[in-house]
DOVEXNU-569394 format. One record per residue: residue number from 1; residue in one letter; chain; x, y, z of N, C-alpha, C in turn. Coordinates in nm, 4 decimals, always signed. Layout:
% DOVEXNU-569394
 resi resn chain     n_xx     n_yy     n_zz    ca_xx    ca_yy    ca_zz     c_xx     c_yy     c_zz
  NUM    a     A        X        Y        Z        X        Y        Z        X        Y        Z
...
***
This chain:
% DOVEXNU-569394
 resi resn chain     n_xx     n_yy     n_zz    ca_xx    ca_yy    ca_zz     c_xx     c_yy     c_zz
    1    m     A  -1.4637  +0.1097  -1.2830  -1.5529  +0.0804  -1.1973  -1.5032  +0.0106  -1.0544
    2    p     A  -1.5552  +0.0786  -0.9419  -1.5136  +0.0523  -0.7709  -1.5026  -0.0914  -0.7426
    3    t     A  -1.3985  -0.1469  -0.7035  -1.3870  -0.2773  -0.6271  -1.3990  -0.2791  -0.4652
    4    k     A  -1.4635  -0.3498  -0.4151  -1.4767  -0.3686  -0.2656  -1.3863  -0.4661  -0.2366
    5    y     A  -1.2815  -0.4577  -0.1433  -1.2240  -0.5630  -0.0850  -1.2440  -0.5409  +0.0638
    6    t     A  -1.2281  -0.6752  +0.1421  -1.2215  -0.6669  +0.2843  -1.0878  -0.7042  +0.3252
    7    v     A  -1.0244  -0.6318  +0.3974  -0.8337  -0.6278  +0.4404  -0.8412  -0.6514  +0.5626
    8    t     A  -0.7458  -0.7093  +0.6123  -0.6847  -0.7490  +0.7290  -0.6014  -0.6311  +0.7988
    9    l     A  -0.6325  -0.6142  +0.9113  -0.5404  -0.5275  +0.9862  -0.4870  -0.5958  +1.1226
   10    t     A  -0.3493  -0.6068  +1.1316  -0.2616  -0.6739  +1.2000  -0.1579  -0.5999  +1.2656
   11    t     A  -0.0898  -0.6475  +1.3590  +0.0356  -0.6108  +1.4046  +0.1617  -0.6372  +1.3714
   12    v     A  +0.2717  -0.5655  +1.3519  +0.4256  -0.6183  +1.3472  +0.4829  -0.5605  +1.4284
   13    g     A  +0.5560  -0.5760  +1.5366  +0.6032  -0.5155  +1.6320  +0.4952  -0.4257  +1.7158
   14    t     A  +0.5335  -0.3148  +1.7274  +0.4292  -0.2122  +1.7716  +0.3540  -0.1453  +1.6755
   15    s     A  +0.3565  -0.1445  +1.5629  +0.3038  -0.0865  +1.4564  +0.1665  -0.1623  +1.4015
   16    s     A  +0.0885  -0.1243  +1.3678  -0.0426  -0.1842  +1.2880  -0.0193  -0.1903  +1.1747
   17    v     A  -0.0626  -0.2668  +1.0563  -0.0557  -0.3110  +0.9312  -0.1739  -0.3416  +0.8600
   18    i     A  -0.2207  -0.2574  +0.7540  -0.3269  -0.3255  +0.6594  -0.2757  -0.3856  +0.5389
   19    v     A  -0.3327  -0.5263  +0.5284  -0.2848  -0.5904  +0.4157  -0.3663  -0.5641  +0.2863
   20    l     A  -0.2694  -0.5155  +0.1746  -0.3627  -0.4589  +0.0485  -0.3651  -0.5800  -0.0313
   21    p     A  -0.4771  -0.6474  -0.0734  -0.4964  -0.7404  -0.1530  -0.4146  -0.7361  -0.2877
   22    k     A  -0.3409  -0.8565  -0.3602  -0.2629  -0.8444  -0.4482  -0.3076  -0.7677  -0.5950
   23    p     A  -0.4474  -0.7799  -0.6196  -0.4609  -0.6973  -0.7355  -0.4419  -0.5663  -0.7286
   24    v     A  -0.4861  -0.5215  -0.6076  -0.4564  -0.3755  -0.5425  -0.3239  -0.3350  -0.5772
   25    i     A  -0.1904  -0.4145  -0.5345  -0.0695  -0.3774  -0.5613  -0.0371  -0.4086  -0.7005
   26    d     A  -0.0618  -0.5337  -0.7548  -0.0117  -0.5170  -0.9172  -0.0913  -0.4074  -0.9974
   27    g     A  -0.2476  -0.3864  -0.9545  -0.2937  -0.2693  -1.0714  -0.2146  -0.1418  -1.0356
   28    f     A  -0.2075  -0.1202  -0.9374  -0.1366  +0.0383  -0.9130  +0.0209  +0.0276  -0.9072
   29    n     A  +0.1021  -0.0817  -0.9501  +0.2578  -0.1095  -0.9900  +0.3037  -0.0469  -0.8224
   30    l     A  +0.2551  -0.0969  -0.7087  +0.3223  -0.0581  -0.5801  +0.4044  -0.1647  -0.5533
   31    g     A  +0.5026  -0.1346  -0.4683  +0.6344  -0.2015  -0.4584  +0.6474  -0.2038  -0.2978
   32    k     A  +0.7784  -0.3031  -0.2336  +0.7939  -0.2860  -0.1233  +0.8714  -0.1571  -0.0647
   33    g     A  +0.8507  -0.1002  +0.0329  +0.8843  -0.0042  +0.0578  +0.8455  +0.1515  +0.0326
   34    q     A  +0.7919  +0.1450  -0.0750  +0.6813  +0.2547  -0.1248  +0.6162  +0.3291  -0.0314
   35    r     A  +0.5917  +0.4887  -0.0023  +0.5254  +0.5181  +0.0770  +0.3981  +0.5466  +0.0345
   36    l     A  +0.3019  +0.5640  +0.0768  +0.1577  +0.6040  +0.0492  +0.1141  +0.7040  +0.1455
   37    e     A  +0.0534  +0.7842  +0.1100  -0.0448  +0.8801  +0.1554  -0.1827  +0.8263  +0.2348
   38    l     A  -0.2210  +0.8726  +0.3348  -0.3407  +0.8131  +0.3939  -0.4271  +0.9234  +0.4330
   39    i     A  -0.5715  +0.9329  +0.4177  -0.6236  +1.0605  +0.4328  -0.7311  +1.0252  +0.5594
   40    a     A  -0.7361  +1.0721  +0.6873  -0.8541  +0.9998  +0.7736  -0.9672  +1.1226  +0.7796
   41    r     A  -1.0620  +1.0984  +0.7389  -1.1620  +1.1617  +0.7703  -1.2704  +1.1042  +0.8222
   42    d     A  -1.3784  +1.1720  +0.8751  -1.5202  +1.1311  +0.9478  -1.5818  +1.0233  +0.8939
   43    d     A  -1.5935  +1.0363  +0.7554  -1.6671  +0.9505  +0.6834  -1.5892  +0.8189  +0.6469
   44    g     A  -1.4317  +0.8163  +0.6759  -1.3478  +0.7074  +0.6289  -1.2115  +0.7353  +0.5985
   45    i     A  -1.1269  +0.6256  +0.5738  -0.9726  +0.6256  +0.5655  -0.9731  +0.6066  +0.3952
   46    y     A  -0.8967  +0.6705  +0.3344  -0.8610  +0.7157  +0.1988  -0.7368  +0.7005  +0.1984
   47    i     A  -0.6561  +0.6173  +0.0758  -0.5598  +0.6171  +0.0492  -0.5459  +0.6498  -0.1108
   48    p     A  -0.5461  +0.7405  -0.1614  -0.5447  +0.8224  -0.3112  -0.4381  +0.7746  -0.3724
   49    l     A  -0.4534  +0.7092  -0.4743  -0.3524  +0.6412  -0.5680  -0.3927  +0.6655  -0.7111
   50    t     A  -0.2591  +0.6881  -0.7812  -0.2938  +0.6856  -0.9378  -0.1627  +0.6088  -0.9738
   51    e     A  -0.2134  +0.5396  -1.1019  -0.1260  +0.4632  -1.1381  +0.0353  +0.4819  -1.1269
   52    q     A  +0.0994  +0.3906  -1.1055  +0.2457  +0.4140  -1.0844  +0.3304  +0.3682  -1.1844
   53    e     A  +0.4368  +0.4107  -1.1884  +0.5409  +0.3396  -1.2854  +0.6102  +0.2287  -1.2126
   54    q     A  +0.6858  +0.1521  -1.2697  +0.6848  +0.0077  -1.2185  +0.7721  +0.0657  -1.1067
   55    p     A  +0.8198  +0.0022  -0.9896  +0.8629  +0.0397  -0.8919  +1.0143  +0.0250  -0.8742
   56    a     A  +1.0847  +0.0834  -0.8191  +1.2328  +0.0305  -0.8045  +1.2733  -0.1193  -0.7607
   57    k     A  +1.3701  -0.1727  -0.8230  +1.3961  -0.3036  -0.7644  +1.4450  -0.3142  -0.6085
   58    v     A  +1.4210  -0.3940  -0.5358  +1.4967  -0.3738  -0.4117  +1.5643  -0.5239  -0.4009
   59    n     A  +1.6850  -0.5273  -0.3507  +1.7481  -0.6603  -0.3443  +1.8291  -0.6074  -0.2059
   60    d     A  +1.9158  -0.7402  -0.1275  +1.9532  -0.7351  -0.0058  +2.0493  -0.6053  +0.0289
   61    q     A  +2.1192  -0.5337  -0.0921  +2.2271  -0.4670  -0.0798  +2.1623  -0.3166  -0.0918
   62    t     A  +2.0344  -0.2933  -0.1211  +1.9835  -0.1707  -0.1513  +1.8684  -0.1095  -0.0401
   63    k     A  +1.8803  +0.0091  -0.0089  +1.8343  +0.0308  +0.0722  +1.7205  +0.1659  +0.0431
   64    i     A  +1.6050  +0.1539  +0.0207  +1.4955  +0.2806  -0.0393  +1.4582  +0.3836  +0.1076
   65    t     A  +1.5122  +0.4906  +0.0618  +1.4712  +0.5925  +0.1505  +1.4212  +0.7011  +0.1244
***
């Protein structure tokens, strides 16, 4: 069943950032540094997601590329 969230658009440096709700992050097992596709259409913005495996752990000495 679809769930509607209101999200925040903010800036970090010269970039714009969309803040995703924690239930979305947890529900799709998303993690810091993970890349997502964003599709812009005339009728809206879509981020197609499927449930992911657990994200790789990131620590101060690991860089995900």
